[in-house]
Backbone as CSV, one residue per row, in Angstrom:
resi,resn,N_x,N_y,N_z,CA_x,CA_y,CA_z,C_x,C_y,C_z
1,MET,-5.158,11.162,0.491,-5.425,9.990,-0.382,-5.475,8.705,0.615
2,LEU,-5.886,7.613,-0.030,-6.005,6.231,0.782,-4.506,5.880,1.063
3,ARG,-4.398,5.334,2.234,-3.100,4.742,2.695,-3.142,3.278,2.579
4,ALA,-1.985,2.658,2.444,-1.911,1.131,2.344,-2.649,0.539,3.512
5,SER,-2.410,1.136,4.699,-3.051,0.569,5.973,-4.600,0.403,5.818
6,ASN,-5.204,1.459,5.201,-6.668,1.369,4.902,-7.010,0.230,4.064
7,HIS,-6.208,-0.021,2.982,-6.431,-1.118,2.023,-6.338,-2.401,2.757
8,GLN,-5.406,-2.629,3.653,-5.262,-3.814,4.388,-6.533,-4.176,5.221
9,THR,-7.004,-3.113,5.893,-8.188,-3.295,6.710,-9.394,-3.814,5.885
10,ASP,-9.531,-2.980,4.621,-10.779,-3.342,3.775,-10.656,-4.750,3.180
11,LEU,-9.402,-5.214,2.865,-9.174,-6.478,2.282,-9.261,-7.643,3.311
12,GLY,-9.167,-7.204,4.591,-8.994,-8.309,5.509,-7.728,-8.994,5.399
13,VAL,-6.659,-8.367,5.364,-5.352,-9.060,5.066,-5.038,-10.144,6.210
14,THR,-4.785,-11.313,5.862,-4.367,-12.358,6.819,-3.033,-12.884,6.587
15,SER,-2.478,-12.540,5.525,-1.106,-13.071,5.034,-0.054,-11.949,5.426
16,THR,1.055,-12.539,6.000,2.074,-11.652,6.450,2.715,-11.028,5.161
17,ALA,2.755,-11.643,4.171,3.395,-11.086,2.882,2.602,-9.923,2.342
18,ASN,1.286,-10.022,2.545,0.283,-8.844,2.134,0.545,-7.685,3.013
19,VAL,0.790,-7.980,4.333,0.997,-6.992,5.294,2.260,-6.052,4.957
20,ARG,3.328,-6.989,4.597,4.600,-6.305,4.132,4.352,-5.434,2.914
21,VAL,3.671,-6.022,2.008,3.366,-5.152,0.795,2.776,-3.870,1.171
22,GLY,1.830,-4.009,2.010,1.122,-2.786,2.475,2.001,-1.791,3.247
23,GLN,3.066,-2.269,3.919,4.042,-1.312,4.458,4.775,-0.737,3.544
24,ILE,5.219,-1.489,2.446,5.973,-0.850,1.390,5.088,0.208,0.575
25,PHE,3.877,-0.050,0.343,3.058,0.869,-0.343,3.026,2.196,0.514
26,ASP,2.866,2.012,1.889,2.789,3.077,2.714,4.100,4.002,2.587
27,ARG,5.090,3.426,2.623,6.438,4.112,2.457,6.522,4.895,1.089
28,LEU,6.118,4.241,-0.073,6.146,4.820,-1.292,5.180,5.801,-1.430
29,THR,3.978,5.732,-0.823,2.951,6.677,-0.756,3.483,8.005,-0.303
30,VAL,4.169,7.899,0.744,4.902,9.089,1.401,5.773,9.759,0.473
31,MET,6.750,8.864,-0.090,7.712,9.399,-0.987,7.178,10.030,-2.252
32,LYS,6.064,9.428,-2.661,5.516,9.923,-3.979,4.458,11.166,-3.587
33,GLY,4.424,11.510,-2.302,3.471,12.535,-1.929,2.113,12.133,-1.959
34,GLY,1.807,10.774,-1.738,0.481,10.198,-1.622,-0.181,10.021,-2.989
35,ASP,0.610,9.859,-4.003,0.067,9.684,-5.412,0.191,8.088,-5.745
36,LEU,-1.079,7.409,-5.491,-1.165,6.081,-5.562,-1.088,5.662,-6.961
37,VAL,-1.307,6.467,-7.991,-1.235,6.311,-9.413,0.175,5.746,-9.845
38,GLU,1.125,6.314,-9.158,2.593,5.914,-9.463,2.832,4.553,-8.909
39,ILE,2.161,4.228,-7.774,2.574,3.088,-7.015,1.927,1.904,-7.640
40,LYS,0.811,2.033,-8.457,0.277,0.905,-9.234,1.236,0.132,-9.969
41,ASP,2.298,0.749,-10.583,3.355,-0.044,-11.311,4.120,-0.859,-10.414
42,VAL,4.306,-0.492,-9.151,5.088,-1.404,-8.132,4.244,-2.705,-7.851
43,GLU,2.934,-2.536,-7.832,2.149,-3.769,-7.453,2.288,-4.918,-8.449
44,ALA,2.523,-4.614,-9.551,2.792,-5.675,-10.600,4.176,-6.306,-10.383
């Protein structure tokens, strides 16, 4: 599945906050077994 790091590159992240969010997504993705569907709730 797509990792947060890939999304950061595609979006051209320039904000430190967004980078941190990406790191959190990366951790949660590993914990959830790569299920981004569950992580969407965290984004809000």
